[in-house]
C-alpha positions as CSV (number, residue, x, y, z in Angstrom):
1,M,0.0,-0.2,0.0
2,N,1.3,3.7,-0.7
3,T,2.7,5.1,2.5
4,Y,1.0,8.5,1.6
5,Y,-2.5,7.1,0.9
6,F,-2.4,5.1,4.1
7,I,-1.5,8.4,6.3
8,A,-4.2,9.8,4.2
9,R,-6.7,7.1,5.3
10,R,-5.6,7.5,8.9
11,L,-6.4,11.2,8.8
12,N,-9.5,10.7,7.2
13,N,-10.5,8.5,10.4
14,S,-9.1,10.9,12.9
15,K,-11.2,13.1,15.4
16,S,-10.4,16.8,15.3
17,F,-11.6,20.1,14.2
18,S,-10.9,19.7,10.7
19,S,-13.4,16.3,10.8
20,I,-16.4,19.0,11.2
21,V,-15.0,21.1,8.3
22,S,-15.0,18.0,6.1
23,T,-18.5,17.1,6.9
24,I,-19.2,20.8,5.7
25,A,-17.1,19.8,2.3
26,I,-19.0,16.8,1.9
27,I,-22.4,18.4,2.3
28,S,-21.4,21.2,-0.2
29,I,-20.4,18.6,-2.7
30,A,-23.5,16.5,-2.4
31,L,-25.9,19.4,-2.7
32,G,-23.9,20.9,-5.5
33,L,-24.0,17.3,-7.5
34,A,-27.5,16.6,-6.4
35,T,-28.5,20.2,-7.9
36,I,-26.5,19.6,-11.0
37,L,-28.0,16.1,-11.6
38,G,-31.7,17.3,-11.2
39,A,-31.0,20.5,-13.4
40,F,-29.8,18.5,-16.1
41,A,-32.4,15.5,-15.8
42,I,-35.3,18.4,-15.7
43,L,-33.5,20.2,-18.7
44,I,-33.3,17.4,-21.0
45,G,-36.8,16.2,-19.9
46,F,-38.0,19.4,-21.3
47,Q,-36.1,19.3,-24.4
48,E,-37.1,15.8,-25.2
49,N,-40.9,16.4,-24.1
50,I,-41.3,19.5,-26.2
51,Q,-39.3,18.6,-29.2
52,N,-41.4,15.3,-29.4
53,K,-44.6,17.1,-29.1
54,L,-43.5,19.2,-32.2
55,F,-42.4,16.1,-34.1
56,S,-45.6,14.6,-33.6
57,F,-47.1,17.1,-35.8
58,S,-44.2,18.5,-37.8
59,G,-41.4,16.4,-39.4
60,H,-37.8,17.4,-39.0
61,I,-37.8,18.6,-42.7
62,L,-40.7,19.7,-44.6
63,V,-40.6,19.4,-48.5
64,T,-43.2,21.2,-50.3
65,Q,-43.6,22.0,-54.2
66,R,-42.4,25.1,-55.3
67,S,-45.1,27.7,-56.5
68,L,-46.0,31.2,-57.5
69,N,-49.5,30.5,-55.7
70,N,-50.1,32.9,-53.2
71,S,-53.3,31.4,-51.7
72,Y,-53.5,29.3,-48.4
73,E,-54.4,26.1,-50.5
74,E,-51.3,23.8,-51.0
75,T,-49.7,23.1,-54.3
76,P,-49.6,19.2,-54.5
77,I,-46.4,17.4,-54.6
78,S,-46.3,14.0,-56.4
79,I,-45.3,11.0,-54.5
80,N,-43.9,9.4,-57.5
81,T,-40.6,11.3,-57.0
82,N,-37.1,9.6,-56.3
83,L,-37.0,11.3,-52.8
84,Y,-40.4,9.6,-51.8
85,K,-39.7,6.1,-53.5
86,N,-36.1,5.8,-52.2
87,Y,-35.9,7.7,-49.1
88,D,-34.7,4.8,-47.2
89,K,-31.5,4.7,-49.3
90,I,-30.4,8.1,-47.9
91,S,-28.7,7.4,-44.7
92,S,-29.6,10.2,-42.3
93,I,-33.6,9.9,-42.9
94,N,-35.4,7.6,-40.7
95,H,-39.0,8.1,-42.0
96,L,-40.8,10.0,-44.8
97,Q,-44.6,10.4,-44.9
98,A,-47.0,12.2,-47.3
99,V,-49.5,14.6,-45.6
100,A,-52.0,17.3,-46.8
101,Q,-53.9,20.2,-45.0
102,K,-57.1,21.9,-45.7
103,A,-58.6,24.9,-43.9
104,G,-62.2,24.6,-42.7
105,I,-65.0,25.1,-40.0
106,L,-66.4,23.1,-37.4
107,K,-69.9,23.6,-37.0
108,T,-72.3,22.0,-34.2
109,E,-75.7,23.3,-33.6
110,E,-74.5,26.2,-30.8
111,E,-70.8,26.7,-32.0
112,V,-68.3,27.0,-34.8
113,L,-64.6,26.9,-35.0
114,G,-62.1,27.6,-37.6
115,V,-59.7,24.2,-37.8
116,V,-57.1,22.7,-40.4
117,F,-57.7,19.4,-41.2
118,K,-54.5,17.4,-41.6
119,G,-54.8,14.6,-43.9
120,V,-52.7,11.3,-43.2
121,G,-52.1,8.2,-45.3
122,Q,-50.7,4.5,-45.0
123,D,-47.2,5.9,-44.6
124,Y,-47.9,8.0,-41.5
125,D,-46.0,6.9,-38.3
126,W,-48.6,6.6,-35.6
127,D,-46.0,5.7,-32.7
128,L,-44.6,9.5,-33.0
129,F,-48.5,10.5,-31.8
130,K,-49.5,7.6,-29.7
131,D,-48.6,9.4,-26.6
132,N,-50.7,12.4,-27.2
133,L,-54.0,10.0,-27.6
134,I,-55.8,10.5,-24.2
135,E,-59.1,9.0,-25.4
136,G,-60.3,6.6,-28.1
137,E,-58.2,5.3,-30.8
138,F,-56.5,5.9,-34.4
139,F,-58.9,5.5,-37.1
140,K,-58.5,2.8,-40.0
141,L,-57.6,4.1,-43.3
142,P,-59.8,1.9,-45.9
143,S,-58.2,0.7,-49.0
144,K,-60.8,2.2,-51.1
145,G,-62.3,5.7,-50.6
146,Y,-61.5,7.5,-47.6
147,S,-62.3,7.3,-43.8
148,Q,-64.9,9.9,-42.3
149,E,-63.3,9.4,-39.0
150,I,-61.2,12.0,-37.4
151,I,-59.2,12.7,-34.3
152,I,-59.6,16.0,-32.4
153,S,-58.1,17.9,-29.7
154,K,-59.3,18.1,-26.2
155,M,-59.6,22.0,-26.7
156,V,-61.4,21.7,-29.6
157,A,-63.9,19.1,-28.1
158,D,-64.4,21.4,-25.1
159,K,-65.2,24.3,-27.0
160,L,-67.6,22.7,-29.4
161,R,-68.7,20.5,-26.3
162,L,-68.0,17.3,-28.3
163,S,-67.3,13.8,-27.1
164,L,-66.1,10.3,-28.4
165,G,-68.3,8.9,-31.1
166,D,-70.1,12.1,-31.7
167,S,-70.5,13.5,-35.2
168,V,-69.8,17.1,-36.5
169,V,-70.2,18.8,-39.8
170,M,-66.9,20.3,-41.3
171,F,-67.2,23.1,-44.2
172,F,-64.1,23.2,-46.1
173,V,-63.2,26.3,-47.1
174,Q,-63.1,26.4,-51.1
175,D,-65.1,27.7,-53.9
176,P,-67.9,26.5,-53.9
177,P,-67.7,25.4,-50.2
178,R,-68.2,21.7,-49.6
179,L,-69.3,19.9,-46.5
180,R,-68.9,16.6,-44.9
181,K,-69.9,14.9,-41.6
182,L,-67.4,13.4,-39.6
183,K,-67.0,11.0,-36.7
184,I,-64.9,11.7,-33.6
185,K,-62.7,8.7,-33.3
186,G,-60.1,9.9,-30.8
187,I,-59.3,13.0,-28.9
188,Y,-55.6,14.2,-28.2
189,Q,-53.9,16.4,-26.1
190,T,-50.2,18.0,-26.6
191,G,-50.5,21.0,-24.1
192,M,-49.2,23.4,-27.1
193,E,-52.0,25.9,-28.0
194,E,-50.7,26.1,-31.5
195,F,-51.7,22.4,-32.2
196,D,-54.5,21.7,-29.9
197,E,-56.7,24.7,-30.8
198,K,-56.1,24.2,-34.7
199,F,-55.3,20.8,-36.0
200,I,-57.6,17.8,-36.2
201,L,-56.3,14.4,-38.1
202,G,-57.9,12.8,-40.9
203,D,-57.6,10.8,-44.0
204,I,-55.6,12.4,-46.7
205,N,-57.8,10.8,-49.4
206,L,-60.6,12.9,-48.2
207,V,-58.4,16.0,-49.0
208,R,-57.5,14.5,-52.3
209,R,-61.1,14.2,-52.9
210,L,-62.0,17.8,-52.3
211,N,-59.0,19.1,-54.0
212,N,-59.7,17.0,-57.1
213,W,-56.1,15.4,-56.8
214,A,-55.1,12.0,-57.8
215,D,-54.0,9.4,-55.4
216,T,-50.5,10.2,-56.4
217,L,-50.6,13.7,-55.3
218,A,-50.2,15.0,-51.5
219,G,-49.6,18.5,-49.9
220,S,-46.2,17.9,-48.4
221,Y,-43.5,15.5,-47.3
222,E,-42.6,15.2,-43.5
223,I,-39.2,14.0,-43.2
224,Y,-37.5,12.5,-39.8
225,V,-33.9,12.1,-39.5
226,K,-32.1,9.5,-37.4
227,D,-30.0,11.8,-35.6
228,F,-31.5,15.4,-34.7
229,A,-28.3,16.9,-33.6
230,Q,-26.9,16.7,-37.4
231,L,-30.1,18.0,-38.9
232,D,-28.6,20.9,-40.4
233,S,-25.2,19.6,-41.1
234,V,-26.1,16.0,-42.6
235,G,-29.7,15.6,-42.7
236,A,-30.8,18.7,-44.6
237,I,-28.1,18.7,-47.1
238,Q,-28.6,14.9,-48.0
239,V,-32.5,15.6,-48.7
240,W,-31.7,18.8,-50.7
241,E,-29.3,16.8,-53.0
242,A,-32.0,14.0,-53.6
243,M,-35.2,16.3,-54.0
244,G,-36.0,17.7,-57.4
245,Y,-35.2,21.3,-58.3
246,D,-38.8,22.3,-58.2
247,M,-39.3,21.5,-54.5
248,G,-38.6,23.7,-51.5
249,L,-37.1,22.4,-47.9
250,E,-37.7,23.9,-44.6
251,T,-36.3,22.5,-41.5
252,I,-38.2,22.7,-38.1
253,T,-35.8,24.9,-36.4
254,S,-35.9,27.5,-39.1
255,Q,-39.9,27.2,-39.3
256,G,-40.9,30.7,-38.0
257,R,-44.0,29.4,-35.9
258,H,-41.5,27.2,-33.9
259,L,-38.4,29.7,-33.7
260,D,-39.5,30.9,-30.3
261,I,-39.6,27.4,-28.8
262,F,-36.2,26.5,-29.9
263,D,-35.0,29.8,-28.7
264,W,-36.5,29.2,-25.2
265,L,-34.8,25.8,-25.4
266,N,-31.2,27.1,-26.2
267,L,-31.7,29.9,-23.6
268,L,-32.5,27.1,-20.8
269,N,-29.3,25.4,-21.9
270,K,-27.0,28.4,-21.5
271,N,-28.8,29.2,-17.9
272,V,-28.0,25.4,-17.1
273,N,-24.5,25.6,-18.1
274,I,-23.9,28.9,-16.2
275,F,-25.8,27.3,-13.1
276,L,-23.3,24.2,-13.5
277,V,-20.1,26.7,-13.6
278,L,-21.3,28.5,-10.7
279,I,-21.5,25.2,-8.5
280,L,-18.2,24.2,-9.6
281,I,-16.7,27.4,-8.4
282,V,-18.4,27.4,-5.1
283,A,-17.5,23.8,-4.6
284,G,-14.0,24.2,-5.5
285,F,-13.6,27.4,-3.4
286,N,-14.7,25.2,-0.2
287,M,-12.6,22.5,-1.0
288,T,-9.6,24.9,-1.2
289,S,-10.4,26.6,2.0
290,I,-11.3,23.4,4.0
291,L,-7.5,21.7,2.5
292,L,-5.9,24.8,4.0
293,I,-7.3,24.4,7.4
294,M,-6.3,20.5,7.2
295,I,-2.8,21.6,6.2
296,M,-2.5,24.3,9.0
297,E,-3.9,21.8,11.6
298,R,-1.2,19.4,10.4
299,I,1.6,21.7,10.2
300,K,3.9,20.0,12.7
301,M,3.4,16.4,11.1
302,I,4.5,18.0,7.7
303,G,7.8,19.4,9.1
304,I,8.3,16.2,10.9
305,L,8.0,14.1,7.4
306,K,10.1,16.7,5.7
307,A,12.7,16.4,8.5
308,L,12.6,12.4,7.8
309,G,13.2,13.0,4.1
310,A,9.8,13.2,2.4
311,T,9.4,15.4,-0.8
312,N,7.0,18.1,-1.2
313,W,5.1,16.2,-3.7
314,Q,4.9,13.1,-1.4
315,I,3.4,15.4,1.3
316,R,1.1,16.8,-1.2
317,Q,-0.3,13.4,-2.0
318,I,-1.6,13.0,1.5
319,F,-3.7,16.1,1.5
320,I,-4.7,15.5,-2.0
321,F,-5.8,11.8,-1.3
322,K,-7.6,13.3,1.8
323,G,-9.5,15.5,-0.5
324,M,-10.5,13.1,-3.1
325,F,-11.7,11.0,-0.3
326,L,-14.2,13.9,0.6
327,I,-14.9,14.5,-3.0
328,L,-16.2,10.8,-3.2
329,K,-18.1,10.6,-0.2
330,G,-19.7,14.0,-1.2
331,M,-20.5,12.5,-4.7
332,G,-22.0,9.3,-3.2
333,W,-24.5,11.4,-1.2
334,G,-25.1,13.6,-4.1
335,N,-26.0,10.8,-6.5
336,L,-28.2,9.4,-3.8
337,I,-30.1,12.7,-3.3
338,G,-30.2,13.9,-6.7
339,L,-31.0,10.4,-8.4
340,G,-33.5,9.9,-5.8
341,F,-35.3,12.9,-6.1
342,C,-35.5,12.3,-10.0
343,A,-37.0,9.0,-9.1
344,V,-39.7,10.3,-7.1
345,Q,-40.6,13.0,-9.7
346,Y,-40.5,10.5,-12.3
347,Y,-42.8,7.9,-10.6
348,L,-44.9,10.1,-8.6
349,Q,-44.9,13.3,-10.2
350,I,-45.1,15.4,-7.2
351,I,-44.3,18.7,-8.5
352,P,-47.0,20.2,-11.2
353,L,-46.7,23.0,-13.8
354,D,-49.1,25.1,-15.5
355,A,-49.4,23.4,-18.9
356,E,-50.4,26.7,-20.6
357,N,-46.9,28.1,-20.1
358,Y,-44.9,24.9,-19.8
359,Y,-46.9,22.5,-22.3
360,M,-46.8,19.8,-19.6
361,N,-48.6,18.9,-16.6
362,T,-45.6,18.0,-14.2
363,V,-42.1,18.5,-14.1
364,P,-40.5,16.2,-16.7
365,I,-37.2,13.7,-15.7
366,E,-35.1,12.2,-18.6
367,W,-32.9,9.3,-17.5
368,N,-29.6,10.3,-19.9
369,W,-27.0,8.0,-18.5
370,P,-24.1,9.4,-20.3
371,V,-25.1,12.7,-19.2
372,I,-25.2,11.4,-15.6
373,L,-21.7,10.0,-15.8
374,A,-20.4,12.9,-17.8
375,M,-21.3,15.1,-14.9
376,N,-19.8,12.8,-12.2
377,L,-16.6,12.8,-14.0
378,L,-16.7,16.7,-14.4
379,V,-17.4,17.6,-10.7
380,F,-14.8,14.8,-9.8
381,T,-12.1,15.9,-12.2
382,I,-12.1,19.7,-11.6
383,I,-12.6,19.7,-7.9
384,S,-9.7,17.2,-8.0
385,L,-7.5,19.4,-10.0
386,I,-8.3,22.4,-7.7
387,L,-6.9,20.5,-5.0
388,L,-3.4,21.1,-6.4
389,I,-3.8,24.8,-5.7
390,P,-3.8,24.6,-1.9
391,T,-1.3,22.1,-1.2
392,Y,1.3,24.2,-3.1
393,I,1.8,25.7,0.1
394,I,3.2,22.8,1.6
395,S,6.6,23.5,-0.4
396,R,6.9,26.7,1.3
397,I,6.8,25.2,4.9
398,Q,10.3,24.6,6.5
399,P,10.7,21.8,8.9
400,V,12.9,23.6,11.5
401,K,10.0,26.2,12.1
402,T,7.2,24.0,12.0
403,I,8.3,21.3,14.5
404,R,8.7,23.9,17.1
405,F,5.1,25.4,15.9
406,D,2.8,25.9,18.5
């Protein structure tokens, strides 16, 4: 066993004034790490939840047909394109689906409400939307004709006083206006007003019939990439190279209606990073002060070791090991407190949120183990390196004076 590691362990078990200070250090590191873990779990939870809600209605990339048409009607795009038929050969694309939208008015005996009918087809990925469904089920798409079943939001259902299984008339905006009687098959809720107050889901073939489109036409492509972090650097570039010259491309992060949400998420990122730096500074300052107290308390021991031939670095190792013991003990308690809080919130959801402002009912928790491990390594590495600063004073201690030190 390393002699100086052995001495550090003996000092760690000794009862003295520095043991009280050591307890303070452990508490400081534990609370700091617990706060960091909780903050990152909540931040990543917010990002994942909000992004998933956005992605359930909008693909990572939207491809449309270029047109000089300034009306609100979509310009149809063919599904017989190279991009649609061979998207699985593009390495960055995970899924592509054709959709179409059409504005209209839902009418009951007492209320009317303007909405957007979003038509989806057999290629639609319902797995992306299933977490939003709170009542009913997804409608089935027939092989011929079109389905008259729809999924509406809870907000729309409340405004029009509709329930699961009810029928409602929808007037589609066109010349001349046309109407269809639709049946409510499911009710969804995202907590995001821009979707909940406006969109209903139905069969894309109904939009095709109303617009007199062939079965090979759609309003746009929604594309999902495999790695959202590489959306602009890889995904959008590969899609751009594969699509036709007459098509337009727009990423979800550049769409005007979503810019404020991504700006908000980026601001949260910056705030948490600043918070992390402040916690590390405070924890490092505490460890520096505590190690200096330990050195002053053991100054006679330092003088004796030097007189016996120990080098400055060998003596510094004693206090570095001592500091690392405190760091590891504090990190152990910090993980227990931080991850314990996350587990309680994850399973019991004890902290509620205002869904109108935060898009969700409770504080979200995301178990990102690489981030948890990275935060532990960062805290241990940074604070351990800081320990080198106060131990430098050992090199200035003279054995002759310290052995006689009172």
